[in-house]
N, C-alpha and C positions, 0 to 999 in steps of 0.2 A: 583514385582508390582502386586497388587491385581486386579482381574477382577471385574467390576461392577456387582452388584447383578443381573441386567437384563441379563447380558451375561451368568451368571450361569443358569438362567432359560431357556434361549435359547438353551444352550448346553444340558440341561436335557431333554427339550422337543424334541430336535432332536434325542437324544439317545432313548427315549421312542418310538417315531414314527418309528425309524429305527428298534427297536426290534420287534414292532408289525408287521411291514412289513415282517421281516424275519420269524417270527412265522407263519404268514399267508401263506407265500410262501412255507414253509416246510410242512404245513398242506395240501395245494393244491397238492404238489408233492407227498406226502404220499398217498393221496386219489387216485391220478391217478395210482400209482403203485399198491396200494392195490386192486383197482377195476379191474385191468388188470390180476390179478392172479386168475385162475378159481378154483372153487369148483365143484366137480362132472364133471371133465373134459371130461369123455367119454360119458356123457349123450346125448341121441338123442331123438327127438320127436317120438311119436307113431302115425303113420297114423291111422285115425279112432278112436283115443282115445278121452278122455274127453277134450273138448276145454275150456281152461281158457284164460284170457287176462291179460296183464300187461299194465297199463295205467300211463301216466305221464303228468303233466302240465309244465314240464321242471324244477320244483323245488321239487315236491312231487310225489311219486309213490303209486300205489295201485294195488291190485290183484282183478280181476273181475272173478266171477264164476257163473255157472248156478244156478239159484235159487233152482231148484229141480233136483236131479239125484238119481239113486239107492243107491249111497253111502251117500248122505246127502240132507236133506230138510232144507234149511236155514230159511224157514219161521218160524220155531219153535224158533230160536234164534233171528231173526230180523223180527218180524211180521210187515206187512205193516200198521197195525192198529196204529202203533206208528209214522207214517208219517203224514204230513199235507195233502198229497194226497194219501189216502190209497187204492183207488179203481182202480188205473191204472193197466193194465195187465202186471205186472212186470215179466221179464224172467231171470234177472241177478242181482247179488248183488256185489257191489264193497266194499272191506274192506281194510282199512289202519290204521296205528297207528302213533301217533305224540304227540307233546307237548301240554298239556292242554290249557295253556294261549294263545298260538299261534292259536290253533284251534278255541277257543271260542271268542277271542277278535280281530282277524284279518280276517274279511270276505274277504278281498282282500289283496294281498301282499303289496299294497301301504300303508296299515294300520299297517304294521310291523315296530315297532320303533327300532332304534339302541340300546336303553337301553335293550329292550327285547332280542335282539340278543346277547348282551354282557352277560346278565344274563344266558341265555341258555348255552353259551360257558363256562362261569365261574362255575356255580353251577348246571345247568340242570333244570329239571322240571318234574312234574308228567305226566304220560302217559294218553292218551285218544284215544278211537277207533272211527274212522269215517266210517259210513256205508251209502252208497248210493244205491238206487234201480234204475235199468235201464230196458227199454223195447227194446229188440233186438238190442244191441249195434253193430255197424258195424266196422269192422277192419279199422284202419287208422294209420297214422304216430304216433299219440299219444296214441293209444290203440291197442296193438299188440297181436295176438293170439298165443297160444302154445298148442300143442296136447300132452297130457300126459296119461300114462296108469292108470288103475284103482287103482293099489297099490300106485302109486305116488300121485294120487288125494286123496286117503284115508289118506296118511301121511300129505298132505297139509291141509286137513280138521282138522286133529288132532292138528296140530301146531296152527292153528287159534283158535280152541276151547280153547287151553291153554291160549290164550290172553283174554278170556272172563271172566268177574267177575261172581261170583255165582249169580243165579237168585234172591237170597234173599237180596243181597246187591247191585245189579245193579242199577245205577242211569242214567237216560236218560237226554240229553240236546238237545234243539232245534237245527236243522241243519241250513245250509245256505239258503235252499229253501224248496220246497214242497216234495222233493223226497229223502232227506237225514236226518240223525240224528247222534248224538254223544252219546257214552256210556263211563262211567268211566271204566278204564282198568288198570291192573297191569303193572309194569315196570317203569323205570326211564329214561327219555330222557336226553342224554348228548351229547357232541360233538363227542363221540365215538359210541354212540348208538342212531343213528338218525332214523327218519321216513323211510328213504331209506334203512338203514341197517336192519330195521325190515322186509322190503319187501324181501331183498336178503336172510336174514336168514330164512325166511319162505319158500322161494323157495328152498333153499339149504336143508332144513330139509325134503323136499319131494323128494330129489334126483335130482333136476333140476340144470343144469349148470348155475352158476352165479359167481360174483366176491367175493373175500374174504372180503374186506372192502369197502363199498359203501356209504359214507356219502352223496353223491350227486345223483340226479336222473339220470344223464348221466352214472354214474357207474353201475346202474342197467340196463338201457335200451340198453347199448352196447352189452349185451348178449342176447337180444331178437330181432330176425330178424324182419325187416320191412315186412308188408304184400306185397305180390307179386305185387299188383297193385299200390303200393306206390314207387316202384323202389328201 
């Protein structure tokens, strides 16, 4: 006895949905395991060293650094003259990498469409650098300090510099507000190479302890202790 055509469609849809749920479950499980395996396992903070911060909005992470240190003056790469508010007394710069269309077309996460998510998962997208300028950021649950030695900070700087396009080809894009801006950057965003993976790879290149595969923000932040006053 033949099944009605509608029944075939129902069975096919059920199998497709079931397959997607299975793939998603395996991805989440792999992300949890991958982020729990440490790189630079024996790393420890350096009391009195250079203070950087790792910040998160629960979806995206960034690395916050002093604007000027003996090792690096970020004003040369990210001049405040390129901001809508160029004259504030900035002390720190926040740098992160992500997918171009998501950065430029989704000012809030509510603007992120399911089709964009599926495209990123399926084929990926071009990279883009997000740079925000801060004035004396205070440690908190979502912005956690780390003390690193000068050699580690020098390696961190070198890794970030490698993410910058040449000055001759660099293109700037307006940011979300008066204190941030976007720049074209090399790299291809994929389900394996996410914005949060960029953060952990950058930290790992400096010798800082972090997870091996961290597609989600939580996989990065689990390795960064909360400030003492946050419990």
